[in-house]
SEMAR-689207 format. One record per residue: residue number from 1; residue in three letters; z negated, y negated, x of N, C-alpha, C in turn. Coordinates in pm, 1 decimal, padded with zeros to 6 digits, always signed. Atoms other than C-alpha are relative to their C-alpha. Example, Ala and Ser with C-alpha at 12.3 -4.5 7.8 and 13.67 -1.06 7.14 Angstrom:
BEGIN
+-----+---------+----------+----------+----------+----------+----------+----------+----------+----------+----------+
! num ! residuo !       nz !       ny !       nx !      caz !      cay !      cax !       cz !       cy !       cx !
+-----+---------+----------+----------+----------+----------+----------+----------+----------+----------+----------+
!   1 !     ALA ! +00000.0 ! +00119.0 ! +00089.0 ! -00780.0 ! +00450.0 ! +01230.0 ! +00000.0 ! -00120.0 ! +00090.0 !
!   2 !     SER ! +00006.0 ! +00119.0 ! -00082.0 ! -00714.0 ! +00106.0 ! +01367.0 ! -00073.0 ! -00109.0 ! -00077.0 !
+-----+---------+----------+----------+----------+----------+----------+----------+----------+----------+----------+
//
This chain:
BEGIN
+-----+---------+----------+----------+----------+----------+----------+----------+----------+----------+----------+
! num ! residuo !       nz !       ny !       nx !      caz !      cay !      cax !       cz !       cy !       cx !
+-----+---------+----------+----------+----------+----------+----------+----------+----------+----------+----------+
!   1 !     MET ! -00045.6 ! +00109.9 ! -00081.6 ! +00641.7 ! +02777.8 ! -09626.6 ! +00079.2 ! +00049.4 ! +00122.4 !
!   2 !     GLY ! -00067.3 ! -00054.8 ! -00116.8 ! +00735.1 ! +02983.6 ! -09318.4 ! +00136.1 ! +00058.9 ! -00037.5 !
!   3 !     GLN ! -00125.3 ! -00060.5 ! +00044.5 ! +01007.6 ! +03158.4 ! -09520.0 ! +00107.8 ! -00106.2 ! -00010.0 !
!   4 !     ARG ! -00100.8 ! +00105.5 ! +00015.2 ! +01181.0 ! +02828.3 ! -09594.6 ! +00040.4 ! -00061.3 ! +00132.5 !
!   5 !     SER ! -00030.2 ! +00069.2 ! -00124.8 ! +01158.4 ! +02681.5 ! -09246.5 ! +00077.0 ! +00088.6 ! +00099.5 !
!   6 !     TRP ! -00064.6 ! -00085.0 ! -00099.2 ! +01262.4 ! +02982.0 ! -09035.8 ! +00089.0 ! +00108.7 ! -00064.7 !
!   7 !     GLY ! -00079.2 ! -00100.8 ! +00065.8 ! +01419.7 ! +03209.2 ! -09295.1 ! -00060.5 ! +00138.2 ! +00000.5 !
!   8 !     ARG ! +00068.8 ! -00127.8 ! -00005.2 ! +01166.0 ! +03485.5 ! -09239.8 ! -00148.1 ! -00026.2 ! +00023.3 !
!   9 !     TYR ! +00143.3 ! +00013.0 ! -00027.6 ! +00792.9 ! +03548.3 ! -09212.2 ! -00033.6 ! +00048.6 ! +00140.5 !
!  10 !     TRP ! +00027.0 ! -00055.3 ! -00133.9 ! +00785.5 ! +03767.7 ! -08901.1 ! +00129.8 ! +00060.4 ! +00048.9 !
!  11 !     GLY ! -00128.1 ! -00046.1 ! -00051.5 ! +01088.1 ! +03829.2 ! -08686.4 ! -00007.5 ! +00064.8 ! +00135.7 !
!  12 !     TRP ! +00018.3 ! -00061.9 ! -00129.5 ! +00944.6 ! +03985.5 ! -08369.9 ! +00058.9 ! -00088.2 ! +00112.2 !
!  13 !     ASP ! -00036.3 ! +00096.4 ! -00103.4 ! +01029.2 ! +03672.1 ! -08174.6 ! -00100.2 ! +00020.7 ! +00114.7 !
!  14 !     PRO ! +00094.8 ! -00021.4 ! -00112.5 ! +00877.6 ! +03703.0 ! -07821.3 ! -00124.0 ! -00089.7 ! -00005.2 !
!  15 !     LYS ! +00117.6 ! +00091.0 ! +00006.0 ! +00652.3 ! +03398.3 ! -07873.8 ! -00097.3 ! +00047.2 ! -00107.9 !
!  16 !     GLU ! +00085.5 ! -00050.3 ! +00107.4 ! +00519.7 ! +03534.3 ! -08203.9 ! -00071.0 ! +00128.0 ! +00044.1 !
!  17 !     THR ! +00057.1 ! -00129.6 ! -00041.7 ! +00467.1 ! +03877.9 ! -08054.2 ! -00107.5 ! -00018.4 ! +00105.8 !
!  18 !     TRP ! +00100.6 ! +00020.4 ! -00103.9 ! +00284.6 ! +03756.0 ! -07746.8 ! -00120.4 ! -00079.2 ! -00050.7 !
!  19 !     ALA ! +00114.5 ! +00066.5 ! +00063.2 ! +00069.6 ! +03524.4 ! -07959.8 ! -00086.5 ! +00103.6 ! -00070.6 !
!  20 !     LEU ! +00075.2 ! -00108.9 ! +00064.5 ! -00031.0 ! +03832.0 ! -08161.7 ! -00071.2 ! +00083.7 ! +00103.8 !
!  21 !     ILE ! +00064.3 ! -00077.7 ! -00105.9 ! -00100.4 ! +04027.3 ! -07842.3 ! -00122.9 ! -00072.6 ! +00053.8 !
!  22 !     THR ! +00112.8 ! +00080.6 ! -00051.5 ! -00322.6 ! +03745.0 ! -07714.8 ! -00116.9 ! +00000.6 ! -00099.7 !
!  23 !     VAL ! +00106.2 ! -00003.5 ! +00100.0 ! -00516.7 ! +03735.0 ! -08041.6 ! -00068.8 ! +00135.5 ! -00003.1 !
!  24 !     VAL ! +00059.7 ! -00134.2 ! +00001.8 ! -00565.8 ! +04111.0 ! -08037.6 ! -00086.1 ! +00022.8 ! +00123.2 !
!  25 !     ILE ! +00080.2 ! -00015.1 ! -00123.6 ! -00684.7 ! +04104.9 ! -07674.3 ! -00130.2 ! -00075.1 ! -00009.8 !
!  26 !     TYR ! +00122.2 ! +00075.8 ! +00011.5 ! -00933.3 ! +03827.6 ! -07740.5 ! -00092.2 ! +00052.8 ! -00109.0 !
!  27 !     SER ! +00084.2 ! -00063.2 ! +00102.7 ! -01053.2 ! +04002.3 ! -08058.1 ! -00073.8 ! +00120.2 ! +00058.7 !
!  28 !     PHE ! +00065.3 ! -00111.5 ! -00065.1 ! -01121.8 ! +04309.6 ! -07848.4 ! -00109.9 ! -00049.1 ! +00092.9 !
!  29 !     ILE ! +00101.8 ! +00052.7 ! -00091.9 ! -01306.5 ! +04101.0 ! -07588.4 ! -00123.6 ! -00044.1 ! -00076.0 !
!  30 !     VAL ! +00113.9 ! +00046.4 ! +00080.6 ! -01526.4 ! +03947.7 ! -07858.8 ! -00081.8 ! +00117.9 ! -00053.2 !
!  31 !     HIS ! +00068.0 ! -00115.0 ! +00060.3 ! -01608.1 ! +04290.6 ! -08001.3 ! -00045.0 ! +00102.5 ! +00104.9 !
!  32 !     MET ! +00044.3 ! -00093.8 ! -00103.8 ! -01673.4 ! +04461.0 ! -07664.2 ! -00151.5 ! +00018.7 ! -00000.2 !
!  33 !     ARG ! +00145.2 ! -00009.7 ! +00002.4 ! -02045.7 ! +04391.9 ! -07710.4 ! -00049.8 ! +00107.1 ! -00093.7 !
!  34 !     LEU ! +00038.9 ! -00100.4 ! +00096.4 ! -02050.9 ! +04642.3 ! -07996.7 ! +00024.6 ! +00142.9 ! +00051.1 !
!  35 !     ILE ! -00030.0 ! -00131.7 ! -00058.6 ! -01927.7 ! +04931.5 ! -07776.7 ! -00089.9 ! +00016.1 ! +00121.9 !
!  36 !     PRO ! +00100.4 ! -00009.2 ! -00106.8 ! -02219.3 ! +05046.9 ! -07557.0 ! +00057.5 ! +00019.7 ! +00143.0 !
!  37 !     PRO ! -00048.9 ! -00013.5 ! -00137.7 ! -02015.4 ! +05165.0 ! -07253.4 ! +00068.9 ! -00125.4 ! +00051.9 !
!  38 !     LEU ! -00070.5 ! +00119.6 ! -00040.9 ! -01832.3 ! +04830.0 ! -07245.3 ! -00090.5 ! -00122.5 ! +00012.7 !
!  39 !     LYS ! +00092.6 ! +00112.6 ! -00015.0 ! -02141.4 ! +04611.9 ! -07247.8 ! -00019.2 ! -00032.5 ! +00145.8 !
!  40 !     GLY ! +00028.9 ! +00039.3 ! -00138.8 ! -02219.6 ! +04419.4 ! -06936.7 ! +00084.9 ! -00118.8 ! +00043.9 !
!  41 !     VAL ! -00066.0 ! +00121.8 ! -00048.7 ! -02123.3 ! +04107.4 ! -06749.8 ! +00129.7 ! +00034.8 ! +00075.1 !
!  42 !     PHE ! -00118.3 ! -00036.0 ! -00079.7 ! -01879.8 ! +04282.7 ! -06514.4 ! +00117.9 ! +00032.6 ! -00091.0 !
!  43 !     ASN ! -00108.1 ! -00037.1 ! +00090.8 ! -01673.8 ! +04439.4 ! -06795.0 ! +00053.6 ! -00120.8 ! -00078.1 !
!  44 !     TYR ! -00041.7 ! +00119.4 ! +00073.4 ! -01671.9 ! +04114.6 ! -06988.0 ! +00083.6 ! -00091.8 ! +00088.2 !
!  45 !     ASN ! -00074.7 ! +00088.8 ! -00090.9 ! -01552.6 ! +03918.1 ! -06683.0 ! +00141.6 ! +00055.7 ! +00025.9 !
!  46 !     MET ! -00132.5 ! -00058.3 ! -00025.0 ! -01270.9 ! +04163.8 ! -06612.3 ! +00090.6 ! -00012.9 ! -00124.0 !
!  47 !     ALA ! -00077.4 ! +00016.1 ! +00123.8 ! -01159.8 ! +04158.3 ! -06977.6 ! +00041.1 ! -00144.2 ! -00021.1 !
!  48 !     SER ! -00034.6 ! +00141.6 ! +00015.1 ! -01169.0 ! +03779.3 ! -06976.6 ! +00114.8 ! -00040.0 ! +00092.3 !
!  49 !     ILE ! -00110.0 ! +00026.3 ! -00089.7 ! -00937.6 ! +03769.2 ! -06674.4 ! +00130.8 ! +00054.0 ! -00061.4 !
!  50 !     LEU ! -00120.8 ! -00056.9 ! +00063.1 ! -00693.3 ! +03999.8 ! -06852.9 ! +00040.3 ! -00083.2 ! -00124.3 !
!  51 !     GLY ! -00029.7 ! +00083.6 ! +00114.3 ! -00719.7 ! +03785.3 ! -07167.7 ! +00064.6 ! -00130.5 ! +00041.2 !
!  52 !     PHE ! -00060.1 ! +00121.3 ! -00050.9 ! -00642.7 ! +03472.3 ! -06969.6 ! +00141.0 ! +00025.2 ! +00050.5 !
!  53 !     ALA ! -00135.9 ! -00034.8 ! -00045.7 ! -00346.0 ! +03650.4 ! -06810.7 ! +00095.2 ! +00011.7 ! -00119.9 !
!  54 !     SER ! -00086.7 ! -00010.4 ! +00119.1 ! -00213.1 ! +03720.2 ! -07161.8 ! +00032.5 ! -00140.1 ! -00053.0 !
!  55 !     VAL ! -00029.1 ! +00138.1 ! +00041.1 ! -00242.8 ! +03348.3 ! -07244.0 ! +00105.9 ! -00057.6 ! +00091.3 !
!  56 !     LEU ! -00101.0 ! +00049.7 ! -00095.3 ! -00045.8 ! +03265.4 ! -06928.1 ! +00134.5 ! +00062.4 ! -00031.1 !
!  57 !     MET ! -00126.5 ! -00062.2 ! +00033.0 ! +00220.2 ! +03520.4 ! -07025.3 ! +00055.3 ! -00060.8 ! -00129.4 !
!  58 !     THR ! -00044.8 ! +00058.9 ! +00125.3 ! +00235.8 ! +03374.2 ! -07376.3 ! +00063.8 ! -00135.2 ! +00024.0 !
!  59 !     TYR ! -00057.5 ! +00132.7 ! -00022.8 ! +00301.3 ! +03028.5 ! -07240.7 ! +00113.0 ! +00002.4 ! +00102.5 !
!  60 !     PHE ! -00103.3 ! +00008.0 ! -00104.9 ! +00487.9 ! +03062.0 ! -06911.0 ! +00104.2 ! +00110.9 ! -00011.4 !
!  61 !     GLY ! -00092.3 ! -00110.6 ! +00004.4 ! +00638.8 ! +03406.5 ! -06939.8 ! +00100.7 ! -00008.6 ! -00111.0 !
!  62 !     VAL ! -00090.0 ! +00006.5 ! +00116.0 ! +00780.9 ! +03365.3 ! -07288.1 ! +00084.2 ! -00127.6 ! +00005.8 !
!  63 !     ASN ! -00077.5 ! +00125.6 ! +00000.6 ! +00882.2 ! +03002.0 ! -07248.2 ! +00109.1 ! -00006.0 ! +00103.9 !
!  64 !     TYR ! -00096.1 ! +00018.5 ! -00108.3 ! +01064.9 ! +03036.6 ! -06921.2 ! +00075.9 ! +00125.3 ! +00041.9 !
!  65 !     TYR ! -00067.0 ! -00120.8 ! -00043.8 ! +01163.2 ! +03401.6 ! -06877.6 ! +00061.1 ! +00081.3 ! -00113.3 !
!  66 !     LEU ! -00053.7 ! -00074.9 ! +00112.5 ! +01230.8 ! +03544.7 ! -07224.2 ! +00080.0 ! -00094.5 ! -00089.2 !
!  67 !     SER ! -00075.3 ! +00082.7 ! +00091.3 ! +01479.2 ! +03424.9 ! -07481.4 ! -00048.8 ! +00024.5 ! -00141.3 !
!  68 !     GLY ! +00041.9 ! -00009.5 ! +00136.5 ! +01395.8 ! +03355.4 ! -07841.3 ! -00002.7 ! -00138.0 ! -00063.4 !
!  69 !     LEU ! +00004.3 ! +00127.9 ! +00069.2 ! +01339.9 ! +03082.0 ! -08097.9 ! -00091.2 ! -00102.4 ! +00065.0 !
!  70 !     HIS ! +00104.0 ! +00090.9 ! -00054.3 ! +01036.6 ! +02936.6 ! -07918.9 ! +00004.0 ! -00011.3 ! +00150.1 !
!  71 !     SER ! +00000.7 ! +00006.4 ! -00145.5 ! +01147.3 ! +02956.0 ! -07558.4 ! +00087.3 ! -00116.5 ! +00047.1 !
!  72 !     TYR ! -00073.6 ! +00114.2 ! -00056.2 ! +01276.2 ! +02677.6 ! -07337.3 ! +00104.8 ! +00045.7 ! +00101.0 !
!  73 !     GLY ! -00090.7 ! -00044.9 ! -00102.6 ! +01444.8 ! +02881.0 ! -07065.7 ! +00117.8 ! +00078.5 ! -00056.2 !
!  74 !     LYS ! -00104.6 ! -00079.8 ! +00063.8 ! +01653.4 ! +03092.5 ! -07305.9 ! +00044.8 ! +00114.0 ! +00089.3 !
!  75 !     GLY ! -00037.4 ! -00113.2 ! -00085.9 ! +01644.2 ! +03373.0 ! -07050.9 ! +00086.5 ! -00038.6 ! +00117.5 !
!  76 !     SER ! -00090.7 ! +00044.6 ! -00105.9 ! +01823.7 ! +03160.0 ! -06791.7 ! -00063.3 ! +00005.9 ! +00137.9 !
!  77 !     ALA ! +00063.2 ! -00008.8 ! -00131.1 ! +01571.8 ! +03222.4 ! -06512.7 ! +00067.8 ! +00105.7 ! +00081.8 !
!  78 !     ASP ! -00065.4 ! -00096.7 ! -00089.1 ! +01711.7 ! +03400.8 ! -06213.0 ! -00103.8 ! +00102.2 ! +00048.4 !
!  79 !     GLY ! +00100.1 ! -00100.4 ! -00035.6 ! +01466.0 ! +03686.6 ! -06217.1 ! -00141.2 ! -00056.1 ! -00006.0 !
!  80 !     VAL ! +00141.1 ! +00038.2 ! +00002.1 ! +01093.7 ! +03669.2 ! -06175.9 ! -00034.0 ! -00070.3 ! +00131.5 !
!  81 !     ASN ! +00048.9 ! +00073.8 ! -00116.5 ! +00938.5 ! +03417.8 ! -05939.3 ! -00085.3 ! +00095.9 ! +00084.4 !
!  82 !     PRO ! +00076.8 ! -00090.2 ! -00084.6 ! +00793.1 ! +03606.8 ! -05638.2 ! -00150.7 ! -00019.6 ! -00011.0 !
!  83 !     ALA ! +00143.4 ! +00025.8 ! +00013.1 ! +00455.4 ! +03444.0 ! -05706.5 ! -00061.5 ! +00084.6 ! -00110.7 !
!  84 !     VAL ! +00055.2 ! -00077.2 ! +00113.5 ! +00417.3 ! +03646.6 ! -06029.3 ! -00051.0 ! +00136.7 ! +00043.7 !
!  85 !     PRO ! +00055.5 ! -00129.7 ! -00045.3 ! +00393.5 ! +03997.7 ! -05876.5 ! -00105.5 ! -00013.3 ! +00104.9 !
!  86 !     ILE ! +00103.9 ! +00019.8 ! -00102.0 ! +00195.9 ! +03863.7 ! -05582.6 ! -00133.8 ! -00032.9 ! -00067.6 !
!  87 !     THR ! +00124.1 ! +00035.8 ! +00070.9 ! -00056.2 ! +03711.3 ! -05824.7 ! -00058.2 ! +00124.2 ! -00068.7 !
!  88 !     PHE ! +00050.8 ! -00122.0 ! +00064.0 ! -00081.7 ! +04037.9 ! -06022.3 ! -00063.8 ! +00095.5 ! +00101.2 !
!  89 !     ILE ! +00056.0 ! -00086.6 ! -00101.6 ! -00135.6 ! +04235.2 ! -05703.3 ! -00131.9 ! -00055.8 ! +00051.4 !
!  90 !     LEU ! +00122.5 ! +00064.4 ! -00043.5 ! -00395.5 ! +03983.5 ! -05585.0 ! -00114.0 ! +00016.2 ! -00098.9 !
!  91 !     PHE ! +00103.4 ! -00020.9 ! +00103.6 ! -00582.9 ! +04000.7 ! -05915.1 ! -00043.6 ! +00145.9 ! -00005.0 !
!  92 !     GLY ! +00035.6 ! -00143.0 ! +00000.5 ! -00568.7 ! +04381.6 ! -05907.1 ! -00092.0 ! +00033.0 ! +00118.1 !
!  93 !     VAL ! +00083.1 ! -00026.4 ! -00118.9 ! -00710.1 ! +04391.3 ! -05551.4 ! -00138.1 ! -00061.8 ! -00018.5 !
!  94 !     LEU ! +00128.2 ! +00064.0 ! +00021.7 ! -00983.4 ! +04143.9 ! -05646.2 ! -00083.0 ! +00075.2 ! -00102.8 !
!  95 !     MET ! +00074.0 ! -00076.4 ! +00102.9 ! -01075.7 ! +04349.0 ! -05954.1 ! -00058.2 ! +00128.7 ! +00061.0 !
!  96 !     VAL ! +00048.5 ! -00121.7 ! -00064.7 ! -01102.1 ! +04669.6 ! -05748.0 ! -00112.8 ! -00033.1 ! +00097.9 !
!  97 !     TRP ! +00104.7 ! +00042.4 ! -00093.4 ! -01303.7 ! +04490.4 ! -05480.8 ! -00127.4 ! -00038.8 ! -00075.1 !
!  98 !     ALA ! +00115.1 ! +00037.7 ! +00079.5 ! -01535.8 ! +04342.2 ! -05744.1 ! -00067.9 ! +00121.9 ! -00059.4 !
!  99 !     TYR ! +00055.8 ! -00124.3 ! +00056.3 ! -01581.9 ! +04687.7 ! -05900.7 ! -00079.2 ! +00074.6 ! +00108.7 !
! 100 !     ILE ! +00071.4 ! -00068.5 ! -00109.5 ! -01675.2 ! +04838.2 ! -05564.0 ! -00128.4 ! -00070.3 ! +00035.0 !
! 101 !     LYS ! +00120.7 ! +00076.7 ! -00029.0 ! -01922.1 ! +04559.0 ! -05492.8 ! -00103.0 ! +00016.2 ! -00113.5 !
! 102 !     GLU ! +00093.0 ! -00017.0 ! +00112.6 ! -02071.9 ! +04594.4 ! -05843.7 ! -00069.2 ! +00133.7 ! +00002.3 !
! 103 !     THR ! +00063.4 ! -00133.2 ! -00005.1 ! -02127.7 ! +04969.4 ! -05809.9 ! -00093.8 ! +00010.6 ! +00118.7 !
! 104 !     LYS ! +00088.9 ! -00001.3 ! -00117.0 ! -02276.9 ! +04921.9 ! -05462.3 ! -00127.0 ! -00076.6 ! -00031.9 !
! 105 !     PHE ! +00118.3 ! +00080.1 ! +00037.8 ! -02509.1 ! +04652.8 ! -05600.7 ! -00089.7 ! +00077.1 ! -00095.4 !
! 106 !     GLU ! +00077.0 ! -00078.0 ! +00096.0 ! -02615.6 ! +04875.1 ! -05892.4 ! -00072.9 ! +00114.0 ! +00065.8 !
! 107 !     LYS ! +00065.9 ! -00107.7 ! -00072.1 ! -02689.5 ! +05168.3 ! -05658.0 ! -00116.2 ! -00051.8 ! +00081.2 !
! 108 !     GLU ! +00108.1 ! +00062.4 ! -00081.8 ! -02894.8 ! +04943.3 ! -05431.2 ! -00115.5 ! -00042.5 ! -00089.6 !
! 109 !     LYS ! +00104.0 ! +00042.2 ! +00093.9 ! -03082.7 ! +04804.0 ! -05731.7 ! -00080.5 ! +00118.9 ! -00047.8 !
! 110 !     CYS ! +00070.0 ! -00121.2 ! +00047.2 ! -03164.2 ! +05155.3 ! -05856.1 ! -00081.8 ! +00060.7 ! +00111.7 !
! 111 !     ARG ! +00072.0 ! -00057.5 ! -00112.7 ! -03272.6 ! +05265.9 ! -05507.4 ! -00130.4 ! -00074.3 ! +00024.8 !
! 112 !     LEU ! +00121.2 ! +00082.5 ! -00028.2 ! -03523.3 ! +04979.6 ! -05477.9 ! -00107.1 ! +00015.5 ! -00108.3 !
! 113 !     ARG ! +00099.8 ! -00013.3 ! +00107.0 ! -03696.5 ! +05065.4 ! -05806.7 ! -00094.4 ! +00109.9 ! +00024.9 !
+-----+---------+----------+----------+----------+----------+----------+----------+----------+----------+----------+
//
């Protein structure tokens, strides 16, 4: 069916590719519980934030900044909105801060035992 409607099955269109990346990321998140060093609430929360960021890229980034069959902006955006790198930097700082707080909490918990 896909061959008749688009003329191909997979064409590396940005929307198709980012949809695949999102599925792979969420598949990894679901299977993190099977890898002992990756178990834990903190790791799961960080991976979930990254997974949600991939969903946002699949929708907003591809639709408005990249060109392809499934995009609305057709690459006509005048560069990247300044809010995008600021948001990435903010998320990065929050992740580092949360990691520092988590390790401090774990050390304190072990000290009290």
